[in-house]
C-alpha positions in Angstrom: 72.3 86.8 50.2 73.5 83.3 51.1 76.9 82.7 52.3 77.7 80.9 49.1 76.5 83.8 47.0 78.6 86.2 49.0 81.6 84.0 48.4 80.9 84.3 44.7 80.4 88.0 45.0 83.5 88.7 46.8 86.0 86.5 44.9 84.5 85.7 41.5 87.7 84.9 39.7 89.8 83.1 42.1 89.4 80.8 45.1 89.4 82.0 48.7 92.3 81.0 50.7 91.8 80.8 54.5 94.4 79.7 56.9 93.5 78.1 60.4 95.5 77.7 63.5 95.1 76.3 66.9 96.0 73.1 68.6 97.7 71.2 71.6 94.4 69.2 72.1 91.5 68.0 70.3 89.5 70.6 72.2 91.2 73.2 70.2 91.1 71.4 66.9 87.8 69.7 66.5 85.7 73.0 66.8 88.2 74.5 64.1 87.6 71.5 61.9 83.8 72.2 62.2 84.1 75.8 61.1 86.5 74.7 58.2 83.8 72.1 57.1 81.0 74.6 57.3 83.2 76.9 55.0 83.7 74.2 52.4 80.0 73.4 52.3 79.2 77.1 51.5 81.6 77.7 48.4 85.0 77.2 46.8 87.9 77.8 49.2 91.1 76.5 50.0 91.9 75.9 53.7 95.1 75.0 55.3 96.1 74.6 59.0 99.2 75.9 60.9 99.7 73.8 64.0 102.4 72.2 66.1 104.9 70.1 64.4 104.8 67.8 67.4 102.0 66.2 69.2 98.5 65.2 67.8 97.7 68.2 65.7 98.8 66.9 62.3 97.1 63.6 62.7 93.7 65.0 63.6 93.8 67.7 61.1 95.0 65.6 58.2 92.3 63.0 59.1 89.9 65.8 58.6 91.0 66.2 55.1 92.7 69.6 55.7 96.3 70.4 54.5 98.7 70.9 57.4 101.9 72.9 58.0 103.8 72.2 61.3 105.6 74.8 63.2 107.8 74.8 66.4 105.6 75.5 69.4 106.3 76.5 73.0 103.9 76.5 75.9 102.8 79.3 78.1 102.9 77.9 81.7 101.2 79.7 84.6 103.9 78.5 87.1 107.7 78.8 87.3 109.5 76.5 85.2 112.9 76.6 83.4 111.0 75.3 80.4 109.3 78.7 80.2 112.7 80.2 79.3 113.6 77.6 76.7 110.1 77.9 75.2 110.5 81.5 74.5 112.9 80.5 71.7 110.4 77.9 70.4 107.7 80.7 70.2 110.1 83.0 68.3 110.9 80.1 66.0 107.4 79.4 65.5 106.7 83.0 64.6 109.1 83.1 61.9 108.1 79.7 60.6 104.4 80.7 60.5 105.3 84.1 58.9 107.2 82.3 56.1 104.2 80.0 55.5 101.6 82.9 55.5 103.8 85.1 53.2 104.1 82.3 50.8 100.6 80.9 50.9 98.9 84.4 51.0 95.7 83.6 52.7 92.8 86.0 52.7 92.0 85.6 56.5 93.4 83.5 59.5 91.1 81.9 61.9 92.5 80.8 65.4 91.0 78.2 67.6 93.4 79.1 70.5 95.9 77.0 72.4 99.5 78.0 72.7 100.5 77.0 69.3 98.1 79.7 67.8 100.0 82.7 69.2 103.0 82.8 66.7 100.7 82.5 63.5 98.5 85.3 64.9 101.4 87.5 65.5 102.7 86.6 62.0 99.4 87.4 60.5 99.3 90.8 62.1 102.8 91.5 60.9 101.8 90.8 57.4 98.5 92.7 57.4 96.3 89.5 57.3 92.9 89.8 58.8 92.5 87.7 61.9 89.6 86.1 63.8 89.9 84.3 67.1 87.4 82.0 69.0 87.4 81.3 72.7 85.4 78.1 73.9 85.7 78.7 77.6 83.7 81.2 79.7 86.9 83.0 80.7 89.5 83.4 78.1 92.9 81.6 78.2 96.2 83.4 78.0 96.6 82.6 74.3 93.4 84.2 73.6 94.2 87.3 75.5 97.2 87.6 73.5 95.5 87.0 70.1 92.7 89.3 70.8 95.0 92.3 70.7 95.4 91.8 66.9 92.0 90.3 66.0 89.3 92.0 64.0 86.8 89.5 65.3 86.7 88.0 68.6 84.2 85.0 68.8 82.9 83.8 72.1 80.7 80.8 73.2 79.4 82.7 76.4 78.0 86.2 76.7 79.8 86.7 80.0 83.2 86.2 78.2 83.1 89.8 77.1 83.5 90.9 80.8 86.9 89.4 80.9 88.2 91.4 77.8 89.1 95.0 77.5 86.3 97.3 76.8 88.3 98.7 73.8 87.5 95.3 72.1 83.7 95.7 72.5 82.9 96.3 68.9 85.0 93.3 67.8 83.2 90.8 70.1 80.6 88.5 68.5 78.6 85.9 70.5 78.5 82.7 68.5 78.4 79.6 70.7 80.7 76.8 70.3 81.1 75.2 66.8 80.2 71.5 66.9 81.0 68.9 64.3 77.9 68.0 62.2 78.1 64.5 63.1 76.6 65.3 66.5 73.6 67.1 65.2 72.9 64.1 63.0 73.7 61.4 65.6 71.5 58.2 65.7 70.7 56.7 69.2 69.8 53.4 67.4 73.3 53.1 66.0 74.9 54.0 69.3 72.9 51.0 71.0 73.8 48.7 68.2 77.5 49.5 68.7 77.3 48.9 72.5 75.0 46.0 72.2 72.4 47.4 74.6 68.6 46.9 74.1 66.1 49.8 73.6 64.6 49.3 77.1 67.9 49.8 79.0 68.9 53.3 80.4 72.5 54.4 79.8 74.8 56.3 82.0 77.8 57.4 79.8 81.0 58.2 81.8 83.7 60.2 80.0 87.1 60.2 81.3 88.7 61.8 78.3 91.3 60.5 76.0 93.9 59.9 78.7 91.4 59.1 81.4 90.4 61.1 84.4 91.7 59.4 87.7 89.3 61.1 90.0 86.1 60.1 87.9 87.5 56.6 87.3 88.2 56.0 91.1 84.6 57.3 91.9 83.1 54.9 89.4 85.0 52.1 90.9 83.8 53.1 94.4 80.0 53.2 93.6 79.7 51.0 90.6 77.1 48.8 92.3 74.9 51.9 93.0 75.1 53.2 89.5 74.4 50.1 87.8 71.1 49.9 89.5 69.1 52.2 87.3 71.7 52.3 84.4 73.8 50.3 82.1 77.2 52.2 82.8 79.2 52.7 79.6 82.6 53.9 80.8 85.3 55.5 78.6 88.3 54.8 80.9 91.1 56.6 78.9 93.6 55.0 76.4 96.6 55.2 78.8 94.7 53.8 81.8 95.3 50.4 83.0 91.7 49.2 83.9 90.9 45.9 85.7 87.1 46.1 86.1 85.7 43.4 84.0 82.8 44.1 81.5 79.4 42.7 82.4 75.7 43.2 81.3 75.6 46.4 83.4 79.1 47.7 82.9 80.8 48.4 79.7 84.3 49.8 79.9 86.1 51.0 76.7 89.5 52.6 76.4 88.4 55.3 74.1 85.5 56.2 71.5 86.4 57.7 68.1 83.9 58.1 65.3 81.1 56.3 67.2 81.0 59.0 70.0 78.1 61.0 68.6 75.9 57.9 68.4 76.8 56.7 71.9 76.1 60.2 73.2 72.7 60.2 71.5 71.9 56.8 73.1 72.7 58.0 76.5 70.2 59.2 79.1 72.7 60.9 81.4 76.4 61.9 80.9 79.0 62.0 83.6 82.3 63.7 83.1 84.6 66.7 83.1 83.6 70.0 81.9 86.0 70.8 79.0 84.3 73.0 76.5 84.2 70.3 73.8 82.5 67.7 75.9 79.9 69.9 77.4 79.0 71.6 74.1 78.7 68.3 72.3 76.4 67.0 75.0 74.3 70.3 74.7 74.1 69.7 71.0 72.1 66.5 71.7 70.2 67.9 74.7 72.0 65.5 77.1 71.7 66.2 80.8 74.9 66.1 82.6 76.7 65.4 85.9 79.9 67.4 85.9 83.0 67.1 88.0 85.2 69.9 86.7 89.0 69.7 86.8 90.0 72.0 89.6 93.1 72.9 91.8 96.6 74.3 91.2 96.9 72.5 87.8 94.2 74.5 86.1 93.1 78.2 85.7 89.5 77.2 86.8 88.0 77.3 83.3 86.3 74.0 83.8 84.7 75.1 87.1 83.2 78.3 85.3 82.0 76.2 82.4 80.3 73.8 84.7 78.7 76.5 86.9 77.2 78.1 83.7 75.5 74.9 82.6 74.3 74.2 86.2 72.8 77.8 86.4 71.1 77.2 83.1 69.5 73.9 84.6 71.4 71.6 82.1 73.8 70.0 84.7 74.4 69.0 88.2 77.9 69.9 89.4 80.2 68.4 92.2 83.3 70.4 92.7 86.2 70.5 95.2 85.1 69.3 98.6 81.6 68.3 97.2 83.1 65.3 95.4 82.7 61.9 97.1 81.2 58.6 96.2 78.2 59.3 98.4 77.6 62.7 96.7 77.9 61.2 93.3 75.4 58.3 94.0 72.8 60.8 95.5 73.2 63.1 92.5 72.9 60.4 89.8 70.0 58.6 91.6 68.1 61.9 92.1 68.2 62.5 88.4 67.6 59.0 87.5 64.4 58.8 89.7 62.8 62.1 88.7 61.6 62.0 85.0 60.3 65.6 85.3 63.8 66.8 86.4 65.4 65.0 83.7 63.0 66.4 81.1 63.7 70.0 82.3 67.5 69.4 82.2 67.1 68.0 78.5 65.3 71.2 77.5 67.9 73.4 79.1 70.7 71.5 77.5 69.1 71.6 74.1 68.5 75.3 74.4 72.2 75.9 74.8 73.0 73.5 72.1 70.7 75.0 69.6 73.3 77.6 68.6 74.9 76.9 65.3 78.3 78.1 66.3 80.1 77.1 63.0 77.4 78.8 60.8 77.6 81.9 63.0 81.4 82.2 62.7 81.3 81.7 58.9 79.0 84.5 58.4 81.2 86.7 60.5 84.2 85.6 58.5 82.4 86.5 55.4 81.6 89.8 56.8 85.2 90.4 57.4 86.1 89.5 54.0 83.6 91.8 52.5 85.2 94.7 54.6 88.6 93.7 53.3 87.3 93.7 49.6 85.4 97.0 50.0 88.3 98.7 51.7 
């Protein structure tokens, strides 16, 4: 039975309503929108999103055509801060606001994509007896996911090893799905990417991704060894929207503050990608079979999730990783040039990357959500 037929079988007389939650960054929102889009393509359903009333959540979700409800949100910090005390009250306010929304809208299911804003809606759904699913994009689960899994009937993971970080009592609830990727990436056209950039077919492209706000470490590295990198490649550099950048564009160097809807096409046109190892970036690269050089965010300001993600892709053969003391202009040049000069090595990295990216995370998650709705109906 197809997903669409399952939807008709479960709810033949009225429309399914599914609530989504998650936010704080595009990395938590875009994968959720991929799942929402997959649901909408399968059958009639109403989808709405509960996210932070501040920040970027509303604009991204509403641009995706999804109804949005904002709630107060507090952040769970891993270091001592007086703001942790103040944010306890924001979390409580978020819980009551989310509970009011869920009680009024009466969704059949809540899907959480994680992030600190997802905890109050998940707690509210549990208090109302609404079935809950949660997805973790990183290899090791964040604090929000660890809280949400206590109440979830389905726990979706991108990596098989993630199960080892969770309590064994959740074993029967865990499903390996991969990461949901927006369909624009699977349909990306390299020729359109080259046309946008104004780069001819014969030129090789190194895409440098510094994130929406820029990555100072990566930007400084590019500045230090630009002459070497532009030997084999035209360097296309996303510098960050809030970054003041003074390197002038040239035939071999193309800086841009930020890419939006053209990102899939540019990624498809690139031979090699240099960047951080946030879950969204590396899985979007994998969806297009792109080899990567990863410089994960590390140190006291992170829980180490990017290092874990990067090492997984490195072990699989899809990426080269420079981390901690390994990071230097010399090491970066050697790594990039070794990949650029070895066609066989690049081909192996392409195959390894594409193998990871072949998982259809959104469709896998939707199938499990339908299964959970069937259980609810039969119960």
